[in-house]
N, C-alpha and C positions, 0 to 999 in steps of 0.2 A: 392122759398123757403120752401117750406111749407113740401114738397116734401124731398128734402134735407134734413130739420130739422125731419122728421120722420126716414128716412134711419140713420140719425144720434142718432135720439136715440133706433133703434132698435138697431144698432151693438153696443151699449153701453149695451142696456138690456143684449144682447147674453155675452160681453165680462164679465159681472156680473156673470150672471149663471153658463159661463164655470169656470171664481173661485170660485166658492161655489162647483161648482163640483169637483173641482180637489184636490185631498189628499194633505194633510200638505208634503213636501218634511220633509222625513227620515230623523236622525243623521247618518252623513257617517265613526263615532266612537265611543264607550260607556266608560267610564268613571267610574271605580267601583271602592268602599271603601271597603278593610276587613282588617283583625288582622292578624299578626302572633301572635306563640304562641297561636293559637287558632283556632282548627283541624277540619273540617267540607269537608265530602263527595267533596260536591261542586270543593274545588280546585283537586279532577282528572279532571273534566269536568276545571278548569281553566289552567293546564297546558297540557293537550293535546286538546289547542282550541276547542273544541265541542262548547262553547259558541258563539265564532268565525265563525265558520261553519255553526253553526244551525241559529246565525241571520245572518248573511253574510255582517257583516262590522268587523274591528279589534274591540276587548276590552281589554281596557287598565284598569291594578290592580294598586291602589295606595296601602300600607298599612298605616294604623294608630294607637299611640299610645291609642286613646281614641274615645266614639263616638263624645264627643263635638268637636272633632278636623274633625270629618266628618260634622258636620253639617254647620261649617264652609265653607270646602271648597265647599259645596253645593252650601252656597249662593252667593260664590264667582263665581259657576257656573265650579270651576276645577272636579267637579264630580256631577255625572247624579247618580249615583245608590248608595245605602249602603248597601251593604250586612254582617246581624250580625252587624247593632248600637244596642245599650245597648238600652230598655224601656226608660231609667229614661232620657240621651240627647236626644230623640226625643220629648218626652214629654213638655222636658223645652224649648224646642226649638218650637213646637205650640202652647205653654202657652205664647212664644214672638213672636206669629205670624209668624213665618219660613212659609215660603210657600212651605213645603215639605209634604209628603203622607206614610201612613204608608201602607204598600200593603201585607203584609204576616208576620209570624212568622218563623226565620231562624232556631234557637232551642232554646229546653227549657232546662236548668242545674239547679243543687242546689244552692241557693244563695249565693253571692263572699262570700268568709271568711273574716274578721278579724283577725288577727297574734296577741298574746298578748306575747311580748318579755320574753323569760325565766327568772326566776329570779325577775319577777315584783312583783309575790305574789298575781297577780289577775286572777281569773275564773269567772262565769258566775255568780257564787251564791255571790262577793263580787263587781261585776262590776262597783259598785258606785264609789271606787276608784280611776275611769277611769276620773273622775270630777277631774281637774287640771292639768292633765297629757297632754303631745303632742301627738297627733294622724295623722299617715299619711292615709288621702284620697285622691283620684281623683276626687275632686268636679265633681257634677252634672250626674257620673255613674251609673251601677246598684252595682260596688261596694259602692255606698255613700246611694243609697238606700239600700243596706242591714244593712250598717252602722244604719242608723239614725230606722231602726224598728229592727234590735237589740238592739239598747238603748231603743229605745220606750219598747222592752221586757221586758227588764232587768230593768226598772224606771230608766235611768242614764239619768239625765238632760245634752242635747246635748251642753247648753250655755255656762255648766262649765269646757267644753273641748276645751283643744290648738287645732284646727282643721288645719293641713298642708294640702294645696293644693299637692299631688304630684303622678305623674301618679307612676304604681307598680314598674317600674323597679328603679325607685328612691326611691320609697317606701320603698324597700327591702333593700336599701342600706341604709336607716335610723334607720332601726330596727334594722338592724346588729349591727351598731355603736353606736345605745344607745339615738341615737338622739330623739327617739321618742318611746313611750311603747307598743302602739300599730300601724300595719298597716293594712289598707286594700287592696286588689284588687283584679287582674285578671293575666289568661295568666299562661302556665303552669311552665315555668322557673322563671320567678318574683315569684310565689308562693312558688315553692320548696324553692327559698332561702330564705323565710320568715320561712318557716316550717324547716330550717336547726337551727332556731336560735328561735322559739315559738310555739306556740301549737293555735289551734283557739280556739274564746274564745266560740261559740255555733257549736256543729257541727250538721251534717244534720236534723240528727232525731230534735234536737232541731229546727233548722229554721224552718224545715215543721211544726213543733207541732206550733212553733208562726204563721204557714200562712206565714212565707216568701217564696215566691217563684219568680224564675226570668227568664227571657225569653227575646232573642234579635231579636230582628225584621229584615226586609226587607225594606225600605224607598227609597222613588225617591223623586227628585225634582215634582213641579207641572208642570211647563211648559214641564220638558221631559217628561214624564205621556200623557198628552195634546199632545204632538207635534207626541210622536212616543209610541202608545200605543200596538204593535205589537210588536215592541222590547221586552219592557218591559215586555209584557206576553209571549213572548218565554225564556226570562231571567229566570222567575220563572218556565215555564214547563221544560228548561233544569237542573236547579238546583233540581225538586223535580227526575227526573229521575238518578240523581248521588248518589241521598239518597236510592232512592230504590235499587238502583246496588250494592251500601255499604253495604247494610241491607242484600242483597242476597251474597254477596261476598267481604271478605275483602282486598284480596289477594295484592290489590295496595297500603294497608295500607305504605308503605314506600315514594309512590308517594306525600302522604297527608303530611308526618313526613317531609321530606323533604321543600315542599311548605313554611309547618309555621314554620319551625327552631326550629323543636322538635326534638329528636331520637325516634326511634321507639316506644320505652317502654313509652317515656312519653305521644305520641301521641293515645296507644293504653287508656291507662290510662286515659287521660282526655275524651276520647270519650266514656267508659266506663260509666260516667255521664250522657253523652249529651243525649238530644230523639231531633229527627226531626219527627215534626208532617206531617204528608201528605198533602195536598190542601186540601180535601177532610174532614179530621180530624179538619183543622183547622174552617171549613166552621162549622161544626158540633158540635167543641165544643170547640171553641176556641171563636171565634166571635158571636156566638149564644148570646142570653139575658142571661147573668149570667152565661156563660161562664169566660174559666180561663184568656183568653185575655179583654175582658167584666170587669170581675171585678178588675182585675189589672190596670189595665188601669185609672180606676177611683180611687185605693187609689195612682197608683204611681203619677196620677194628682195633688192630694191635699197634696201629700207629701212634693213637690217641689214648691207647688204655694207659691207668693211675693204678697204683695202688688203693685209692679208695674207690674207682670204677673202673673196674679190671673188664679187658673185652667180653662178651659175651662166650659160653661155650660153643652154640649154636646159633649165628643168627636168623634162622629161617623161622624163628616165634614171632619173631617183629614186622616180617615180610607178610602180605597179602598180596596174591597175584590173583585172587579169584577177579576184580574187577576189570579183569583185562581180554574176559573169557567171555 
């Protein structure tokens, strides 16, 4: 009986050892979130299925209207990776303890515009007159961050503004109809419609002087990253390769335009304002102590903190730069 017991113990120990040694089963597909009207070089790799070929599994892409929707889809288990999610919706999510991680920068760009309707008689010199007026803003997005920072820079009391939560496409309609005095947003077509009926409250130079910078991130659910590190790393490698190739040769910009739902001209104009930092740059200039991302994350974290979802004492716990190495 003692021998049998020892054999059972040995077998059990072997099974446990083998189980621990076996790698976690990789996903048989990857679900990625992205934006329309937001032209990025990796859309060439998306269309040509370079991601699928390199990762060895089907990559399914779903477009969203806002980064907040991306978070909801990630929490629901429908999305594994969000490409170009705004920093603000990411921060809002982790402030609320969402199990997602920031793994890289997708694109840096001038802070989103807030457009004042023609005839309103309001510009940056008398922006306080926005108090008491209706303003359309996609809440908890980078456009919301830009709006808040502009109001702070121009000494406008946000609590005195009637803020209406609208995605950019709807905000453009509200601005044109006169339902709101100002609308803030993103996306080439939506912003073009706003510019047809109004003027930006602050230009890019004004925003830069006020220290308002923006960038979108690549985020991933903690579960997916833990179970599929090789897939995540390959996703980032393909993305960087696509950025480098586009910097060298823009002959396929029509592919990007079609996938983004934009004209080639609109795509070219939008991408002229975008900057896609390399993995090396991100490690050396963004995520280093005092770097662009390091500073911005703290600022955005505080700007969107609430009593129920306070800013984290240390945002490094929701950042994983290992996939950039």
